[in-house]
C-alpha positions as CSV (number, residue, x, y, z in Angstrom):
1,M,45.8,20.3,-39.6
2,R,46.2,17.8,-36.9
3,L,43.1,15.9,-35.5
4,L,42.9,14.8,-31.9
5,P,42.6,11.1,-31.2
6,R,39.0,9.8,-31.1
7,T,39.0,9.3,-27.3
8,R,39.8,12.9,-26.6
9,R,37.1,14.2,-28.9
10,R,34.6,11.8,-27.4
11,R,35.2,12.9,-23.8
12,G,33.4,16.2,-24.1
13,V,30.4,14.5,-25.7
14,A,30.2,11.9,-22.9
15,T,30.2,14.7,-20.3
16,C,27.4,16.5,-22.0
17,E,25.4,13.3,-22.3
18,L,25.8,12.7,-18.6
19,A,24.8,16.2,-17.7
20,I,21.6,15.8,-19.8
21,F,20.8,12.3,-18.5
22,L,21.7,12.8,-14.8
23,P,18.5,14.6,-13.7
24,F,16.4,11.8,-15.2
25,L,18.5,9.1,-13.7
26,A,18.3,10.8,-10.2
27,L,14.5,11.0,-10.6
28,M,14.2,7.4,-11.5
29,F,16.4,6.5,-8.5
30,V,14.2,8.4,-6.1
31,V,11.1,6.9,-7.6
32,A,12.6,3.4,-7.1
33,V,13.5,4.2,-3.5
34,D,9.9,5.5,-2.9
35,Y,8.5,2.3,-4.4
36,C,10.6,0.2,-2.0
37,R,9.6,2.3,0.9
38,V,5.9,1.9,0.1
39,F,6.3,-1.9,-0.4
40,Y,8.0,-2.1,3.1
41,C,5.3,0.0,4.6
42,T,2.6,-2.2,3.0
43,Q,4.1,-5.4,4.4
44,T,4.4,-3.8,7.8
45,V,0.7,-2.7,7.8
46,Q,-0.3,-6.2,6.6
47,G,1.6,-7.7,9.6
48,C,-0.1,-5.3,11.9
49,A,-3.5,-6.3,10.7
50,Q,-2.7,-10.0,11.0
51,A,-1.4,-9.6,14.6
52,A,-4.5,-7.6,15.5
53,A,-6.8,-10.2,14.0
54,L,-5.2,-12.9,16.1
55,Y,-6.2,-11.0,19.3
56,A,-9.6,-9.9,18.0
57,S,-10.6,-13.5,17.0
58,G,-9.5,-14.9,20.4
59,T,-6.8,-17.1,19.0
60,A,-4.2,-15.1,21.0
61,V,-5.1,-14.6,24.6
62,P,-4.9,-11.0,25.8
63,A,-3.7,-9.9,29.3
64,A,-6.1,-10.1,32.2
65,G,-8.6,-7.3,32.3
66,V,-8.0,-6.2,28.6
67,S,-10.7,-6.7,26.1
68,A,-10.0,-8.5,22.8
69,A,-10.6,-5.3,20.8
70,D,-8.2,-3.3,22.9
71,A,-5.6,-6.1,22.8
72,A,-6.0,-6.2,19.0
73,K,-5.3,-2.5,18.7
74,Q,-2.3,-2.7,21.1
75,A,-0.9,-5.6,19.0
76,A,-1.3,-3.6,15.8
77,V,0.4,-0.5,17.3
78,A,3.2,-2.7,18.7
79,D,3.9,-4.1,15.3
80,G,3.6,-0.7,13.6
81,V,6.3,0.9,15.8
82,S,8.8,0.7,12.9
83,L,6.7,3.0,10.7
84,N,7.5,6.7,10.5
85,P,5.3,8.1,12.0
86,P,4.3,5.1,14.1
87,L,0.9,3.5,13.7
88,Q,-1.7,4.9,16.1
89,T,-4.7,3.2,17.7
90,D,-7.0,5.5,15.7
91,N,-5.7,3.8,12.5
92,V,-7.0,0.4,13.6
93,A,-10.7,-0.6,13.4
94,V,-11.9,-3.8,15.0
95,T,-15.3,-5.4,14.5
96,V,-16.6,-8.7,15.7
97,A,-19.9,-9.9,14.2
98,D,-21.4,-13.2,13.1
99,G,-18.5,-15.3,14.3
100,T,-15.9,-13.3,12.3
101,A,-13.4,-10.8,13.5
102,T,-12.5,-8.1,11.0
103,V,-9.5,-5.8,11.5
104,T,-8.9,-2.9,9.2
105,V,-5.6,-1.0,9.5
106,T,-5.3,2.3,7.6
107,Y,-2.0,4.2,7.3
108,V,-1.1,7.3,5.3
109,F,2.4,7.2,3.9
110,Q,4.2,10.3,2.7
111,T,6.5,9.7,-0.3
112,I,9.7,11.6,-1.1
113,T,8.7,12.6,-4.5
114,S,5.7,14.9,-5.1
115,Y,5.5,15.2,-8.8
116,P,2.1,15.0,-10.4
117,G,1.2,11.3,-11.0
118,V,4.4,10.1,-9.3
119,G,4.2,10.9,-5.6
120,G,2.3,12.3,-2.8
121,P,0.5,10.7,0.2
122,V,-0.3,7.1,-0.3
123,T,-3.1,5.6,1.8
124,I,-2.4,2.0,2.6
125,T,-5.4,0.0,3.9
126,R,-5.3,-3.7,4.8
127,T,-8.2,-5.8,6.1
128,V,-7.9,-9.2,7.7
129,K,-10.9,-11.4,8.5
130,M,-10.6,-14.3,10.9
131,A,-13.1,-16.7,12.4
132,V,-13.7,-16.2,16.1
133,A,-12.1,-19.0,18.1
134,P,-14.4,-21.1,20.2
135,T,-14.1,-20.5,24.0
136,V,-13.3,-23.3,26.4
137,G,-16.3,-25.0,27.7
138,S,-18.7,-24.0,25.0
C-alpha cells in the first residue's frame, strides 16, 4: 500500500478547517467594521457638538439676523453632513443658562450587524458645555 505525501493528505483537512472557520471570521470582520463606523460617527457627533457650542456661547459670531441658538444648530448640522443619514436640527438641543451654554447632540446610528448583543441601533449622545463669552462693552 502506497501512502500519499503528507502535504496532499493535509490539503483536505485545511479546506475543511477553513470552511468551518470562515463564517466566524466573516462575523468578526463585520463586527470590527461596525466598531470603526461607530467610532467615526462618535467623533463626528463630538465635533458637531463642539462647533455648536462655539456659536451658542458667543465665541463664534453668527451671521446678521441669526440668533445664537439657531446659528449653533446650523453649525452642528453643517458638521454632521457626512453622517448617513445626515444630522438634523431636531437632533441638536441648545440651552443657555447661568453663563453657560450647553449643547447636546443626539444621533441614532444603525449598525450592519443585528445579532443579539452585537448590533442594532446605537444612540450616540454628546454634550458640550462652554462659558458664555462676554459681549463687547459690558
